[in-house]
C-alpha positions in Angstrom: 112.3 -39.9 -76.1 111.2 -36.3 -75.6 108.5 -36.7 -78.3 107.2 -39.9 -76.6 107.1 -38.1 -73.2 105.0 -35.3 -74.8 102.7 -37.7 -76.6 102.2 -39.7 -73.4 101.7 -36.5 -71.3 98.7 -35.3 -73.3 96.3 -38.2 -72.8 97.0 -38.4 -69.1 96.6 -34.6 -68.8 93.1 -35.0 -70.4 92.3 -38.0 -68.2 93.4 -36.3 -64.9 91.5 -33.0 -66.0 93.2 -30.9 -63.2 91.6 -27.7 -64.3 88.2 -29.3 -64.6 88.7 -30.6 -61.0 89.1 -27.2 -59.6 85.4 -26.5 -59.2 84.9 -30.0 -57.8 87.7 -29.5 -55.3 86.4 -26.1 -54.2 82.9 -27.7 -53.8 84.3 -30.6 -51.8 86.4 -28.4 -49.5 83.9 -25.6 -49.0 84.2 -24.3 -45.5 87.7 -25.8 -44.9 90.6 -23.6 -43.9 93.6 -23.2 -46.2 95.6 -25.5 -43.8 92.9 -28.2 -44.0 92.9 -28.0 -47.8 96.7 -28.2 -47.8 96.6 -31.3 -45.6 94.0 -32.9 -47.8 96.3 -32.4 -50.9 99.4 -33.6 -49.0 97.6 -36.9 -48.4 95.8 -37.1 -51.8 98.8 -36.6 -54.2 101.1 -39.3 -52.8 98.2 -41.8 -52.6 97.2 -41.0 -56.2 100.9 -41.5 -57.3 101.1 -44.8 -55.5 97.8 -46.1 -56.9 98.6 -45.1 -60.5 102.2 -46.4 -60.5 101.2 -49.6 -58.7 98.5 -50.3 -61.3 101.0 -49.5 -64.1 103.4 -52.2 -62.9 100.9 -54.9 -61.7 98.0 -54.2 -64.0 99.2 -56.6 -66.7 99.9 -59.3 -64.1 96.3 -58.9 -62.8 95.1 -59.2 -66.4 97.1 -62.5 -66.9 95.7 -63.9 -63.7 92.1 -63.0 -64.6 92.6 -63.9 -68.3 91.7 -60.4 -69.4 93.2 -59.2 -72.7 94.2 -55.7 -73.5 91.4 -55.6 -76.0 88.9 -56.5 -73.2 90.3 -53.7 -71.1 90.2 -51.2 -74.0 86.5 -51.9 -74.6 85.7 -51.9 -70.8 87.9 -48.8 -70.1 86.6 -46.9 -73.1 83.0 -47.6 -72.1 83.6 -46.5 -68.6 85.4 -43.3 -69.8 82.6 -42.6 -72.1 80.0 -43.0 -69.4 81.9 -41.0 -66.9 82.5 -38.2 -69.3 78.8 -38.1 -70.4 77.7 -38.2 -66.7 80.1 -35.3 -65.9 79.0 -33.4 -69.1 75.3 -33.6 -68.1 75.8 -33.3 -64.3 74.6 -30.1 -62.6 74.6 -31.4 -59.0 77.1 -30.2 -56.5 79.3 -32.9 -54.8 78.8 -33.1 -51.1 81.6 -31.8 -48.8 84.1 -34.3 -47.5 85.8 -34.8 -44.2 89.2 -33.2 -43.8 90.4 -36.5 -42.2 89.4 -39.0 -44.9 88.8 -36.8 -48.0 92.4 -36.8 -49.1 92.2 -40.5 -50.0 88.6 -41.0 -51.0 87.2 -39.4 -53.1 90.1 -37.0 -53.9 93.0 -39.3 -54.6 90.9 -42.1 -55.9 88.7 -41.8 -58.0 89.0 -38.1 -58.7 92.7 -37.7 -59.4 93.4 -41.3 -60.4 90.2 -42.9 -61.7 89.4 -45.3 -64.5 90.4 -42.8 -67.1 94.0 -42.5 -65.8 94.3 -46.3 -65.2 93.0 -47.3 -68.6 95.0 -44.6 -70.4 98.3 -45.5 -68.6 98.1 -49.2 -69.7 97.5 -48.1 -73.3 100.4 -45.6 -73.1 102.7 -48.3 -71.6 102.2 -50.4 -74.8 102.4 -47.4 -77.1 105.4 -45.5 -75.7 107.1 -47.6 -73.1 107.7 -47.4 -69.4 109.6 -44.2 -68.9 107.4 -41.8 -71.0 104.4 -43.3 -69.2 105.8 -43.0 -65.7 106.9 -39.4 -66.6 103.4 -38.5 -67.8 101.7 -40.0 -64.7 104.0 -38.4 -62.2 104.1 -34.9 -63.9 100.3 -34.9 -64.4 99.5 -35.9 -60.8 102.0 -33.4 -59.4 100.6 -30.7 -61.8 97.1 -31.6 -60.6 98.2 -31.1 -56.9 99.9 -27.8 -57.8 96.7 -26.6 -59.6 94.5 -27.7 -56.8 96.7 -26.0 -54.2 96.0 -22.8 -56.0 92.3 -23.5 -56.6 91.2 -20.2 -55.2 93.5 -18.2 -57.4 92.6 -20.3 -60.5 88.9 -19.9 -59.7 89.2 -16.1 -59.5 91.3 -16.0 -62.7 89.0 -18.1 -64.9 85.7 -17.4 -63.2 83.0 -19.9 -62.8 82.0 -19.9 -66.5 85.7 -20.4 -67.5 86.1 -23.3 -65.2 82.9 -25.0 -66.3 83.8 -24.4 -70.0 87.3 -26.0 -69.5 85.7 -28.9 -67.6 83.1 -29.5 -70.3 85.7 -29.4 -73.2 87.9 -31.8 -71.3 85.0 -34.2 -70.8 84.2 -34.0 -74.5 87.8 -35.0 -75.3 87.5 -37.8 -72.7 84.4 -39.1 -74.4 86.2 -39.1 -77.7 89.1 -41.0 -76.1 86.6 -43.5 -74.7 85.1 -44.1 -78.1 88.6 -44.4 -79.6 89.5 -47.0 -77.0 86.4 -49.0 -77.7 87.1 -48.8 -81.4 90.7 -50.0 -81.0 89.6 -52.8 -78.6 86.9 -54.1 -81.0 89.3 -53.8 -84.0 91.9 -55.9 -82.1 89.3 -58.4 -81.1 87.9 -59.0 -84.6 91.2 -58.7 -86.5 92.9 -61.2 -84.2 
């Protein structure tokens, strides 16, 4: 069980990319007070948890209703992950600031904390490791992300701009590789079945 929790933790950790989100968070909340940033995170983290866990429990029912197979979702999710990671790898633009009133839900909770990467990965982990390791990995990674983002100024000072960008780029390379792996698995399942 402990091994399964660890193995489920790592892909969600890469998908959430909490350290890579620090510069985005700092850019989004530029000019906000510490209290406004804290309020933003207090709204974003619970919303991200609810979205991720809801999708984990009803995602497969939605698939049945829409006649989507796991293989279809693997290919679609892998393609989206690959495109998102390449976009982030090649992006040099700053994200515009958000409102302290609505920014906690969109874009911070969804799609930055819980986006296609987390949703696709969580369904794969559910099949691979079961419900409890997957729930553990989602909850711990989202809470860890909230904790890291709450200390964004400290993390930024510690790693420096170059360190943050380097970590973000490496995480996006891993995410691109995970995207390709998902597409490969989906295609293999489609053609072998």
